C-alpha positions in Angstrom: -16.9 -151.0 -54.5 -16.1 -148.0 -56.7 -15.5 -144.4 -55.8 -18.3 -143.5 -58.4 -20.7 -145.4 -56.4 -19.9 -143.6 -53.1 -18.3 -140.2 -53.4 -20.8 -137.4 -53.8 -19.0 -135.0 -56.6 -20.6 -131.7 -55.4 -19.4 -132.2 -51.8 -15.7 -132.3 -52.8 -13.5 -129.7 -51.2 -10.3 -128.9 -52.9 -9.1 -125.9 -50.9 -10.0 -126.9 -47.3 -8.6 -124.1 -45.1 -9.2 -125.1 -41.4 -7.4 -125.0 -38.0 -8.5 -128.0 -36.3 -9.6 -131.6 -36.8 -13.2 -130.7 -35.5 -13.4 -127.8 -37.9 -12.3 -130.1 -40.9 -15.0 -132.6 -39.8 -17.6 -129.9 -39.8 -16.6 -128.6 -43.2 -16.9 -132.2 -44.7 -20.3 -133.0 -43.1 -21.4 -129.6 -44.1 -20.7 -130.4 -47.8 -22.6 -133.6 -47.6 -25.5 -131.4 -46.2 -25.2 -128.7 -48.9 -25.6 -131.6 -51.4 -28.8 -132.9 -49.7 -27.1 -136.3 -48.7 -27.7 -135.6 -45.2 -30.3 -133.3 -43.6 -29.7 -130.3 -41.5 -31.5 -132.0 -38.6 -28.8 -134.6 -38.6 -25.7 -132.5 -39.4 -24.8 -132.0 -35.7 -25.5 -135.6 -34.6 -23.3 -137.0 -37.5 -20.5 -134.5 -36.6 -20.9 -135.7 -33.0 -20.6 -139.3 -33.9 -17.4 -138.9 -36.1 -15.8 -136.9 -33.3 -16.7 -139.6 -30.9 -15.0 -142.2 -33.3 -12.0 -139.9 -33.3 -11.9 -140.2 -29.5 -11.3 -144.0 -29.9 -8.2 -143.3 -32.0 -7.4 -140.8 -34.8 -8.4 -141.8 -38.2 -5.3 -139.9 -39.4 -3.6 -143.1 -40.7 -0.4 -141.4 -41.7 1.4 -140.1 -44.8 -1.0 -137.0 -44.7 -4.2 -139.1 -45.0 -7.3 -139.2 -42.8 -10.3 -141.3 -43.3 -12.8 -140.2 -40.7 -16.0 -142.3 -40.7 -19.0 -143.2 -38.8 -22.4 -145.2 -39.1 -25.5 -143.1 -38.7 -29.0 -144.2 -38.8 -30.1 -140.9 -40.7 -28.5 -142.3 -44.2 -30.2 -144.8 -46.2 -27.0 -145.5 -48.3 -23.3 -145.0 -47.8 -22.1 -141.5 -48.9 -18.5 -140.3 -49.0 -16.8 -137.1 -49.7 -13.2 -135.8 -50.2 -11.2 -132.9 -49.0 -7.9 -131.6 -50.0 -6.1 -129.3 -47.3 -3.3 -127.6 -49.1 -1.8 -126.2 -45.9 -2.4 -129.3 -43.9 -4.6 -129.8 -40.7 -3.4 -131.3 -37.3 -5.5 -134.5 -37.1 -3.6 -136.1 -34.3 -2.3 -138.7 -37.1 -0.6 -141.9 -36.0 2.8 -140.6 -37.5 2.3 -137.2 -35.9 2.2 -135.5 -39.5 -0.5 -133.1 -40.6 -3.1 -134.4 -43.0 -3.7 -133.1 -46.6 -6.2 -135.7 -47.9 -9.4 -136.6 -45.9 -11.9 -139.1 -47.0 -15.1 -138.9 -44.9 -17.6 -141.9 -45.0 -21.0 -142.0 -43.5 -22.9 -145.2 -43.8 -26.1 -146.8 -42.5 -25.6 -149.0 -39.2 -27.5 -152.0 -40.7 -25.1 -152.2 -43.7 -21.7 -153.0 -41.9 -20.3 -155.0 -45.0 -20.7 -151.9 -47.2 -18.9 -149.8 -44.7 -16.0 -152.1 -44.5 -15.9 -152.7 -48.3 -15.8 -148.9 -48.6 -12.9 -148.4 -46.1 -11.0 -151.1 -47.8 -11.3 -149.5 -51.2 -10.3 -146.2 -49.8 -7.3 -147.5 -47.9 -6.2 -149.7 -51.0 -6.0 -146.6 -53.3 -4.5 -144.4 -50.7 -1.6 -146.8 -50.4 -0.7 -145.8 -54.0 1.8 -143.0 -53.8 0.9 -141.7 -57.4 -2.8 -141.7 -56.6 -2.2 -139.6 -53.5 0.3 -137.2 -55.2 -2.2 -136.4 -57.9 -5.1 -136.1 -55.4 -3.2 -133.6 -53.3 -2.4 -131.6 -56.5 -6.0 -131.4 -57.7 -7.4 -128.0 -57.6 -11.0 -128.6 -58.8 -13.8 -131.0 -58.2 -13.6 -132.1 -61.8 -9.7 -133.0 -61.3 -10.6 -135.1 -58.4 -13.4 -136.9 -60.1 -11.2 -137.7 -63.1 -8.7 -139.3 -60.8 -11.4 -141.2 -59.0 -12.8 -142.4 -62.3 -9.4 -143.5 -63.4 -8.9 -145.4 -60.2 -12.2 -147.1 -60.7 -11.4 -148.1 -64.3 -8.0 -149.6 -63.0 -9.8 -151.8 -60.6 -9.3 -155.6 -60.9 
């Protein structure tokens, strides 16, 4: 699975300024709403589903990265967005460190294989320190997209 297939370019936030995990999640979901990927009617329900998932255990996986995600019946296909938080956000991460890179994933409940493949693709690239370093330095949506395209092209 490639980033170009799932990440909604116009929903990418490169200067996320928030003071809490919930606020970060709301901004990411709001970005998907503003691009028409999710409806206003379902926005609060999706935020709630992601927060409920976070109660099971933080998706702050360490090294400044979080991958909040959920399955939701309002989406017909898997959609993802990215935010860069230059000042960091407390995400109750496993390593106790702030999060600077957030990948959010929302997928239909009837496509668990796609959900897992997307999480696997995201986590594989996020293990690459160079990828993460360049992502954190990205200042525009275009820079993020270029980096994602480069990652897609280097897929085996």
